[in-house]
N, C-alpha and C positions, 0 to 999 in steps of 0.2 A: 506168297502166303496162300492164295487160293486160286490157283490156275483153273482147275477143272470145275470149280464151283460156278464160275461165270457161265460155262457152257451149259450147265444143267438148267438153271433158271435163276430164280432170285432167292438168295438167302443171305443171312448176315452173320456177322461175327462180332466180337466182343468188346463197364459200369463205373461206378463213380461214387462220389462222396458228397453228402449233402450237408446243409447247414443247420440241422436241428440241434437243439441243445444237447441231446444224448450223443449225437455224432461229434460235436465239437469237444465234448468232454473226453471222448475216446481218442481224439486226434492230438490232444495237447502233448507236447514233448515232455516225457517224464523219464528220469533216469531209472535204470533197472535197479530196484532195491534189493539189498541182500536179505534173504529170508532167514528169520531167526531159527526156523526149524531145519532139521537136517535134510538136505536135498539128495535125491537119488543121483548117482554119478552120471546117468544117461539122460537127465533132463536139465533144462535151462531155467535158472531162477527167473521168475516173472514178476514184473512190477505190480504192486497192488492196484495201480491205476488202470491196468489192462482189463479187458472183459474177462469174466470168470468162465471156466469151462473150456479153455483153449486146449487143443491137443499140442502138448509141448514136446512131443517126441519127433516132430517133423524134421528138425535139424539133423538128427542122427539118420533118419530114413533117407533124407535127401542126399546127405553126404555118402551114404552107403551106395545108392544107385549112381551117384556121380563119380564113384571111384576115388573118393578123397578120404584122408584120415578122419577117424571118428573119435570124439571125446569120451564116449561111453564104452563099456566093455561088452554090452549085450550082443553085438554082432561081430565082434572082432574075431571070433572063432571061424567065421566064414572066410575071412581074409586069407586063410591058409589053403583054401581049395584052389585047384588049378583054374577052374572056370572063372573065379572071381579075379584072380591075378591077370588073366587074359583081358577081362573086362576093364579092369583098372588101367592097364597099359593102353588099351584102345582109347579110353576116355581122356587120359592124360595127353596122348599124342594129338588127338582131335582138338582139344581145347588149347593146347600149346600153339597149334597152327592158326586157329581162329583168333586167338588173342594177338598174336604178332602181326597177322595180315589184315585184320579188320578192327578188332576192338581197341587196340592201342591208337591207331589213327582216328577212330571215332572219338575216343576220349579226349585227344588233343583238339579235335575239331569242336567238341562240345565246350571246352573251356573258352575258346575264342569267339564262337558263333552263337551259342545257345544259353550260356550261363546267365547272361544279363536279362533274359526273358522271364526268368522265374519271378513270380509275384508272391511276396511274403514267403511262407514256408513251401508253397508250391503245390499245385495239383496238376497232374498230367493225365489227360484223357486219351486213351488209345482204343478207338473203335476198330473192329475187324482185326483184333490183335492176335488171335490164337494164343498159345502159351508163350509168346515172344517177350519174356522178361529180359532176355539176353541183351537185346539192343536198346530196349527202353531205359534200363537202369544205367547203361553205358553212356547213352546220349543225354539222358536227363537224370544225373545222379543227385542224391540229396533232396529229392522232392519228398514232401511229407506224405503224399498219397498218390497212388497210381490206380487209375480206374480202367480196367480192361472189360470190353464187351466182345464176346465171340460166340460162334456157333458150334464150337467143340464142347462136349459135355465136360463138367468139372472133374469127374472121377474122384478118386480117393487116394490118400497116402497109405499105401499098403503096409501092413504090419508083418515084418519079417522075423524069423526066429533062427538062431544058430542050431537049435535042436532038431529042426526039420527043414532041410534045404530043398525039399521037393518043390519044383516049379520055379525056384529062384533063377537057374540058368536061362530058362525061357523068358522070364520077366526081364532080366538084364539085356537079353538080345532084343526084346521089343523096345527097350529104352534106346538102344543104338539105332534101330530102324526109325523110330519116331523123330529123333533129333537130327537125322541125317540131312534132311532138307534145310533146316534152319542153320546148321553149321556149314554145310557146303554151298547153299544157295541163298541163305539169309531169310528164307520165308518158309512157312508151312503150306502144304497143299491140303486143304481141308478134307476133301473127299478121300484122299489117300490115307490121311491120318485116321479118319473114322473107320476105315477098313481094318486097321491094326488094333483098334480099341476092343479089348475083351475083358471079361471079369478076371481072368487068370493073369493077364499081362497089364501093361499100362492102360488104364481105363479112362483116361481123360487128361485135361490140361494141368491140373494142380501138381501132380508129381513132377512134370516137366518144368513148370514154373519154379518149383523148389530146387530142382537140379541146377537151373540157370542162375538162381540167386546165390547158391553156395559156390558156384564156379566163378562168380564175379565178386568173391570175397565178402559175402554177407553171412550173418548168423541168423537163423530162423528162430523166432521166439515161440510162435504158436499159430495154429489155424483154428478159426471159428466160422460160424455162419450166422447170418441174420436174414430177416425177411422184410421186404418192402410191401407196404399196404397202400390201398387205393386212396386213403385219406392223407397219405404223405408220411405216415409214421414208420419207424423202423424199430423192430424188436426181435426177440428170439422165438416168437410165436408163429408157426407156419400156417395157422388158420386165419381166415378173414371172415368177418360177418357179412361182407358184401358179396355180390355175385361175381366180382372180379377176383381171380385168384391172386395170391401173393407172388412176388418175384423173389426167388432165393438168391442171396449173394454170399460169396465166400471171401473171407479176409485172411490174409497172411501177414503177420506182424514180423518185422525183421529189423536188424541194425547192420550197419557197416561194421566189419570186423574191427574191434578195438574201440568202437563208439558206443555211447549210451543213447544216441538219438534214435527214437523209435519211428519207423516208417511203416506204412501199410499199403499192401497191394490188394485191391478189391476186384474179384473176378466175377463176372455176371454172364451166365449162359443164356443168351437171348437172341431173338431174331430182330435185326435192325431194318429189315425190309418193311415197307408200309403194310403189306397184307400178311395174313397167316401163311406159314410155310412149314411143311413137314411136322405138323402137330404143335408148332410154336406160335403163340399169338403174335400178330403183327405189331410193329412199333407204334403205328397210329392208335391202336387200342390198348397198348400196354400202359395203363394209367399209373400203376406203381412205379414203373421204370421212368416214365416221362416226368413224374413228379420229382423223383430222385435226381434226375439230371437237371431239371429246371432250378433246383435249389443249389446247384453247384456254382460256386462263385469264383471268378478270377482264374480260369484254367487255361492251360496251353494244350495243344492237340498234336498227336503224332499219327500219321497214316502212311503205310507203305504196303506194296504188294497186295492191294485190296481188290484185285480183279475188275477194276473200273466200275464197281457196283454203284457208286454214287453218280456215275454218268447216266444211270438208268432212271426213268421216271418212278420206278417202283421203290427207289431209295431216296425220294425227294425229302421225306420228313427228317431223316438224320442229317442229310446234307444241309437243309435249311436251318436246322438247329445249330450246326457248327458255324455256318455263315453268320448267324445272328448272335452267337454267344461267345465263341472262342476268342481269346486275346491274340494268340498266334496259332498258325497251322504249319507244322513242318512236315512236308509230304513229298512223295514223288507224283508222277502224273496219273497214277491209279486212284488217287483220292478225289478231292473235289475238282471238277473240270475248271481249268483256268478261266474259261469264258464266263463262269458263274461268279467270279470275284468282281465286285464293283470297284474300279480303280479310284473312285472318289472316297472309298472307305478303307481301302487296303494299300499298304506299301509292300514291296517285294524285294527279296534278295535271291538271286539265282546262282546255283552252284554247279561248277563243271560245265558240261556241254549238253545240248539237246540231241536226242536220238529218237528215231521212230520206234513205236512200240514193237514188241516181238510179234511174230507172224500170227499167233493165236489171237492177238488183240489189234491187228493191223488197222481195223476200222476206227480205232480210238486215236488215231493220229490227230494232233491238234495244231493246225496252222497258226493259231493265235499264240500258243505257247512257244512254238518254233520261232516265230517272229520276235517274241519278247526276249528270247535268249540272244538274239542278234541286234536288239535295239539298244543303242548306246545310252538311252535315257534311263535304263534300268541298271541297278547295281548287280555286278557279277563278281563272284569270288571262286577261288579254287575249291575242288572237292577232293580230299585226300583218301577217301575210302569208296568201296563199291558195295552195293546192296540192292536187293530187289530183283525184278525180272531181267534187268539189264546188267546183271552182275559181271558178265564177261566183256563189257564194252568200255572198260577204263573209266574215265571221269564223265562219260556220257550217260548219266543216270536220271536225268529229268527231275532232279531234286531241287526244291526251292522252299523258301519260307515266306508265308504271308503274315504281315503284321498289321493288326487293326490300328488305324491312325489314332483313334481316341484312347488306345491303351498305352501309347508311348509316353 
């Protein structure tokens, strides 16, 4: 996910869902109601229980850049152009390969190893996520809410038109460039992705999240934004009366194809390092975000390819938050250092084999984790898929699950 990021210094990557009454009302599972008024062919009927003002065109937009069939007619004219047919073919080939080699084994693994961890309808917290909805919804399907915090800007869902195709070929090429890492290597390189982000092309994480959701058989209902305030409230007002600025969050509402169960992915562009970095307030002083996270109840955590950031003192606040609040942490060795887990508090399941970190992070070798993999006192199980920095090393992926004993 973020190889070069760790070389540069400290920064962080990607929010969550809180327990205010307004939030809980938003999160209740509601069937998508049929609207008595006539719907446009290229929009999705939206439940009256969903927030007002959602952009309901994002499903068509996401399917367009994903090279998938569209329900509406607005962009079908572009499908006849040679550049779009080439794009569609490339995307179909790419995802066919990813699904057979990685996502299908992940899905089977999820059913046997992760499904029992879900508490209630489920909240998954994915810090340092980038736009990686691809693996999150595959390993943790059917969660009510997904909370991503990352250092990639959110960007926008671009509005395309079949009347003017200027710039569309370049945009689609930027889509292919941006997803190359996550499809070929299973992680984003933050610095590289930020170089490709421009106003004319893919300008952030949201369009890529949408693309991954539709390619994992989801229908997008709409996109909206909210603002976190220092007093813990959440609303649509971007201004705050206090001196502490609000924290913007983006919500994508979606369903599994054929289902009426509404899910939400909340994306927060924020710095998870303790101190300010590159113009972004540090996690230590981000009162709105900390309040938001502190109100999150009963959540599981996923961390991978995180550049070993939480091994640094500069990321101690987010590390301590996870150690103090998460029910489970499914991670590779780039997440919380194994040495920081108190074995009186946590149980572990280790998957596959241990391997030393890649050369770039050679100093992050963990004798304690290496020893735990060979200790017969710990539970060890097969790992049927590869992901992260050790993608080319078979089942030696340093992936394990930490389970809080009190949460069992």
